[in-house]
C-alpha positions as CSV (number, residue, x, y, z in Angstrom):
1,M,0.0,0.0,0.0
2,T,2.8,2.4,0.9
3,V,4.6,1.6,-2.4
4,S,1.4,2.3,-4.3
5,K,1.0,5.7,-2.6
6,K,4.5,6.6,-3.5
7,I,3.9,5.7,-7.1
8,V,0.7,7.7,-7.2
9,A,2.4,10.7,-5.6
10,K,5.2,10.5,-8.2
11,I,2.7,10.3,-11.1
12,L,0.8,13.3,-9.7
13,T,4.0,15.3,-9.5
14,I,4.9,14.5,-13.1
15,L,1.4,15.4,-14.2
16,V,1.6,18.8,-12.4
17,C,5.0,19.5,-14.1
18,I,3.6,18.5,-17.5
19,N,0.7,20.8,-17.0
20,L,3.1,23.6,-16.1
21,M,5.2,22.9,-19.2
22,F,2.1,23.1,-21.5
23,T,0.9,26.2,-19.7
24,N,4.2,28.0,-20.4
25,T,5.1,26.5,-23.7
26,V,3.5,26.8,-27.2
27,K,5.1,25.0,-30.2
28,G,8.3,24.5,-28.2
29,K,8.8,28.1,-27.4
30,V,8.6,29.6,-23.9
31,Q,5.9,32.3,-23.8
32,I,7.2,35.1,-21.6
33,N,5.7,38.5,-21.0
34,P,8.8,40.7,-20.8
35,E,6.8,43.2,-18.6
36,K,5.9,40.5,-16.1
37,I,7.7,40.4,-12.8
38,I,9.9,37.3,-12.6
39,N,9.2,35.2,-9.6
40,A,12.4,33.4,-8.6
41,S,12.6,30.8,-5.8
42,V,16.0,30.9,-4.0
43,F,16.9,27.8,-2.1
44,L,19.8,28.4,0.3
45,Y,21.6,25.5,2.0
46,K,21.4,27.2,5.4
47,Y,20.6,30.7,6.6
48,D,23.2,30.6,9.5
49,D,26.2,30.5,7.1
50,E,27.7,34.0,7.1
51,Y,28.7,33.9,3.4
52,I,25.2,32.8,2.4
53,Q,23.7,35.6,4.6
54,K,25.7,38.1,2.6
55,V,24.6,36.6,-0.8
56,K,21.0,36.8,0.4
57,R,21.3,40.4,1.4
58,S,22.9,41.3,-1.9
59,L,20.0,39.6,-3.8
60,E,17.5,41.5,-1.6
61,E,19.2,44.8,-2.5
62,L,19.0,43.9,-6.2
63,Q,15.3,43.1,-5.8
64,E,14.8,46.5,-4.1
65,K,16.5,48.2,-7.0
66,N,14.5,46.2,-9.6
67,K,11.0,45.9,-8.0
68,N,9.3,45.9,-11.4
69,S,11.3,43.0,-12.8
70,V,12.1,40.4,-10.1
71,N,10.7,39.0,-6.9
72,Y,12.9,36.6,-4.8
73,T,11.4,34.2,-2.3
74,F,14.0,32.6,-0.1
75,Y,14.0,29.1,1.5
76,D,16.2,27.9,4.3
77,G,17.4,24.4,3.8
78,E,18.7,24.2,7.4
79,G,21.7,22.2,6.2
80,K,19.4,19.2,5.5
81,Q,18.8,17.8,2.0
82,S,15.5,16.3,3.2
83,V,14.2,19.8,4.1
84,Q,15.3,21.3,0.8
85,D,13.8,18.4,-1.1
86,S,10.4,19.1,0.5
87,Q,10.7,22.8,-0.3
88,L,11.6,22.1,-3.9
89,E,8.7,19.6,-4.2
90,K,6.2,22.2,-3.0
91,V,7.5,25.0,-5.2
92,M,7.6,22.8,-8.3
93,K,4.0,21.8,-7.7
94,Q,2.9,25.5,-7.2
95,G,5.0,26.7,-10.1
96,T,7.8,29.3,-10.3
97,D,9.6,31.1,-13.1
98,L,13.2,30.4,-11.9
99,I,15.0,28.3,-9.4
100,L,18.3,29.5,-7.8
101,L,19.7,26.5,-6.0
102,N,22.4,26.5,-3.4
103,I,22.2,22.8,-2.9
104,V,22.7,21.2,0.5
105,D,24.0,17.8,-0.6
106,I,26.1,18.0,-3.8
107,N,25.6,14.3,-4.3
108,S,21.9,14.9,-4.9
109,T,22.5,17.1,-7.9
110,D,21.5,14.6,-10.6
111,K,18.3,13.6,-9.0
112,I,17.2,17.2,-8.3
113,I,18.1,18.5,-11.8
114,N,16.1,15.7,-13.4
115,K,13.1,16.6,-11.3
116,I,13.4,20.3,-12.2
117,K,13.9,19.3,-15.9
118,Q,10.6,17.4,-15.9
119,C,8.9,20.7,-14.9
120,N,10.7,22.7,-17.5
121,I,11.8,25.3,-15.0
122,P,15.1,27.2,-15.6
123,V,17.6,26.6,-12.8
124,I,20.9,28.0,-11.7
125,L,23.0,26.1,-9.2
126,F,25.4,28.3,-7.4
127,N,28.2,28.4,-4.9
128,R,28.2,24.7,-3.9
129,E,29.6,22.9,-6.9
130,P,28.6,19.3,-7.8
131,R,31.4,16.9,-8.5
132,S,30.1,16.5,-12.0
133,L,28.3,19.0,-14.2
134,D,26.9,16.3,-16.5
135,S,23.3,16.7,-15.3
136,V,23.6,20.5,-15.7
137,K,24.9,19.9,-19.3
138,S,22.0,17.6,-20.0
139,Y,19.4,20.3,-19.4
140,G,19.4,23.3,-21.7
141,K,17.9,25.6,-19.0
142,A,20.6,24.9,-16.4
143,V,23.7,26.8,-15.5
144,F,26.2,26.7,-12.6
145,I,27.7,29.9,-11.1
146,G,30.6,29.6,-8.7
147,N,34.1,30.6,-7.9
148,N,37.5,29.1,-8.7
149,G,38.9,27.1,-5.8
150,E,42.3,27.0,-7.4
151,E,42.4,30.9,-7.4
152,A,41.4,31.0,-3.8
153,G,44.2,28.6,-2.7
154,R,46.8,30.5,-4.7
155,L,45.8,33.8,-3.2
156,Q,46.0,32.3,0.3
157,G,49.5,31.2,-0.5
158,K,50.4,34.8,-1.4
159,I,49.1,36.0,1.9
160,I,51.2,33.5,3.8
161,N,54.2,34.3,1.6
162,E,54.0,38.0,2.5
163,A,53.6,37.4,6.2
164,W,56.3,34.7,6.4
165,K,58.9,36.5,4.5
166,K,58.3,39.8,6.3
167,E,58.1,38.5,9.8
168,Q,59.7,35.0,9.7
169,N,61.6,35.7,12.9
170,L,58.3,36.1,14.7
171,F,56.4,33.2,13.2
172,D,59.2,30.6,12.8
173,K,59.0,29.1,16.3
174,S,61.2,26.2,15.6
175,K,63.8,28.4,13.8
176,N,64.2,25.7,11.1
177,N,63.0,27.8,8.1
178,V,60.0,25.5,7.7
179,F,56.4,26.7,7.9
180,Q,54.6,24.2,10.1
181,Y,50.8,24.4,9.8
182,I,47.5,22.8,10.5
183,L,44.9,22.7,7.7
184,I,41.3,23.3,8.7
185,K,39.2,22.0,5.8
186,G,35.5,22.4,4.7
187,E,33.5,19.4,3.8
188,K,34.6,15.9,2.7
189,N,34.2,15.1,-1.0
190,N,33.7,18.8,-1.8
191,I,35.5,20.1,-4.9
192,E,36.0,23.6,-3.3
193,T,37.6,22.0,-0.2
194,E,39.9,19.9,-2.3
195,L,41.0,22.8,-4.6
196,R,41.5,25.3,-1.9
197,S,43.5,22.9,0.2
198,D,45.6,21.6,-2.7
199,Y,46.5,25.0,-4.3
200,V,47.4,26.9,-1.2
201,I,50.2,24.4,-0.6
202,R,51.2,24.4,-4.3
203,S,51.4,28.2,-4.0
204,L,53.7,28.0,-0.9
205,N,55.9,25.6,-2.8
206,E,56.0,28.0,-5.8
207,H,57.0,30.8,-3.5
208,G,59.9,28.7,-2.2
209,I,58.5,28.3,1.3
210,K,59.4,25.0,2.9
211,N,56.4,23.6,4.7
212,I,55.2,20.7,6.8
213,E,51.6,19.8,7.5
214,V,51.3,19.0,11.3
215,A,47.7,18.0,11.1
216,S,44.5,18.5,9.1
217,E,40.8,18.1,10.0
218,Y,37.4,18.6,8.2
219,C,35.3,21.1,10.0
220,D,32.3,21.5,7.6
221,W,32.8,25.2,7.1
222,N,31.6,25.7,10.7
223,K,33.1,28.2,13.2
224,N,32.3,26.4,16.4
225,Y,33.5,23.0,15.1
226,A,36.8,24.6,14.0
227,K,37.2,26.2,17.4
228,L,36.9,22.8,19.1
229,V,39.2,21.1,16.7
230,V,41.9,23.8,16.9
231,K,41.8,23.7,20.7
232,S,42.4,20.0,20.6
233,L,45.2,20.3,18.1
234,F,46.8,23.1,20.0
235,L,46.9,21.1,23.2
236,R,48.8,18.4,21.2
237,Y,51.0,20.4,18.9
238,G,50.9,24.0,20.2
239,N,54.6,24.4,20.6
240,I,55.2,23.7,16.9
241,I,52.2,25.2,15.2
242,E,53.2,28.3,13.2
243,G,50.1,28.7,11.0
244,I,46.5,27.7,10.6
245,I,45.2,27.5,7.0
246,C,41.4,27.6,6.9
247,N,39.2,26.9,3.8
248,N,36.9,29.8,4.9
249,D,36.6,32.7,7.2
250,E,34.1,31.2,9.6
251,M,36.6,28.5,10.5
252,A,39.4,31.0,10.7
253,E,37.3,33.0,13.2
254,G,36.7,29.9,15.2
255,S,40.4,29.1,15.1
256,I,41.3,32.5,16.5
257,E,38.8,32.1,19.3
258,A,40.6,28.9,20.2
259,L,44.0,30.6,20.0
260,H,42.8,33.4,22.4
261,E,42.3,30.7,25.1
262,F,46.0,29.9,24.9
263,G,47.0,33.6,24.9
264,Y,47.8,33.7,21.1
265,N,46.9,36.2,18.5
266,M,45.7,38.8,21.0
267,G,46.6,41.8,18.8
268,S,50.3,42.2,19.5
269,M,53.0,40.5,17.5
270,N,54.0,38.4,20.5
271,N,52.7,34.8,20.5
272,N,51.2,35.0,17.0
273,V,50.6,32.3,14.5
274,I,49.6,32.9,10.9
275,V,45.9,32.5,10.4
276,V,44.3,32.8,6.9
277,G,40.8,32.4,5.6
278,I,38.6,32.9,2.5
279,D,35.5,35.0,1.9
280,G,36.2,38.5,3.2
281,L,33.5,38.3,5.9
282,D,33.1,41.4,8.1
283,G,34.2,39.5,11.2
284,A,37.4,38.4,9.6
285,L,38.2,41.8,8.2
286,E,37.8,43.2,11.8
287,L,40.1,40.6,13.2
288,I,42.7,41.5,10.5
289,K,42.4,45.2,11.3
290,K,43.0,44.3,15.0
291,K,46.1,42.2,13.9
292,E,44.6,39.0,15.3
293,M,44.2,37.4,11.9
294,T,46.8,37.4,9.1
295,G,44.6,37.7,6.0
296,T,41.7,36.6,3.9
297,V,40.8,36.1,0.2
298,V,37.9,38.3,-0.6
299,Q,34.8,36.9,-2.4
300,N,33.0,39.3,-4.8
301,I,29.6,38.7,-3.3
302,D,27.8,41.5,-5.1
303,E,29.1,40.2,-8.4
304,M,27.8,36.7,-7.6
305,A,24.4,38.2,-6.9
306,N,24.5,40.3,-10.1
307,A,25.3,37.2,-12.2
308,L,22.4,35.3,-10.6
309,Y,20.1,38.2,-11.4
310,L,21.2,38.8,-15.0
311,V,21.7,35.1,-16.1
312,G,18.5,34.1,-14.3
313,N,16.5,36.8,-16.2
314,N,18.0,35.6,-19.5
315,L,17.0,32.0,-18.8
316,V,13.4,33.0,-18.0
317,L,13.2,35.1,-21.1
318,G,14.4,32.3,-23.3
319,R,17.6,34.0,-24.2
320,D,21.2,32.7,-24.2
321,P,22.3,32.7,-20.6
322,L,25.2,35.1,-21.3
323,Y,23.2,37.5,-23.5
324,D,24.1,41.1,-22.8
325,T,26.4,40.2,-19.9
326,K,30.2,40.3,-19.4
327,Y,30.3,36.7,-18.2
328,K,31.8,33.7,-20.0
329,F,31.5,30.0,-19.6
330,D,34.6,28.0,-18.6
331,S,35.7,24.9,-20.5
332,S,32.6,23.0,-19.3
333,G,30.3,25.2,-21.3
334,V,27.8,25.6,-18.5
335,A,29.8,27.1,-15.6
336,I,30.5,30.8,-14.9
337,R,33.4,31.5,-12.5
338,I,33.2,34.8,-10.5
339,P,36.8,36.0,-9.8
340,Y,37.8,36.9,-6.3
341,S,38.3,40.6,-5.5
342,G,41.8,40.0,-4.2
343,Y,43.1,39.6,-0.7
344,V,43.6,41.6,2.5
345,V,46.7,41.2,4.7
346,S,47.2,42.6,8.2
347,E,49.7,45.4,8.7
348,F,52.5,43.9,10.7
């Protein structure tokens, strides 16, 4: 009986999507009123992520400036794919002009894209990159907008290079001319985590900085988790740790809170270790200003939001996604990479 109900529910969902397709399509062409306000559904993987909060605010500011062209409705995935699945299911049944998807579980990409494809709704995946873009390529109304993890890692390497070469006598505790670090990583099996982690070390090697990884841990982009992990690692390796490389600013902020408990990175150059992050969050920038954090790679959040707005509008209006924009696809043919704004380094 339960199986039968599931089959019926699936058939009903498909029928609703087919109905939406025929409502919006005549002779294979999407019928759009260019004067109609575009209703876009924005699915965020969780509201309490600081970077995602800033993207949300930037989209809200764009909406305020373009009241007659777009209306964004936001959904909090709460970090749970099951929650986001339910939200998507409801929105697809009700109908929407556009889906902007900051997916919770990147391993669910194929399944979700196929469902959206059945409903003929344009979709932009953003920020959280799936391991494969094949499902995006398979749907002519799908695009991915993200960053370049390689670029972020290389820029972190530049920050460390500047700090190490300028104040090596302060940071090189072991006096062995080797940068000894712990690596605080984002999520397991996440492309962004892998690229940021790999290319920061490549960058150090290219700058001629000898280095040794003392320890590394996954902290799921989470500030509090990073704080606990760094406290534990500092108790074990504190006398040899000279740097903490974090895949994002939230984890860097958590790392600094842990360091404070040991009397490190209090704003003077005594008892300091190098701490770097990625995102350019307000909290991190304040810590850099106070000389408690070494530096951060700055995300261009407004440009990310602008790309979502312009490319999203093009998809809804049946245009080429890149029409009348400055953006380009990378070699995949479906992904737009938003460059970082650069990096900020503390004044030593």
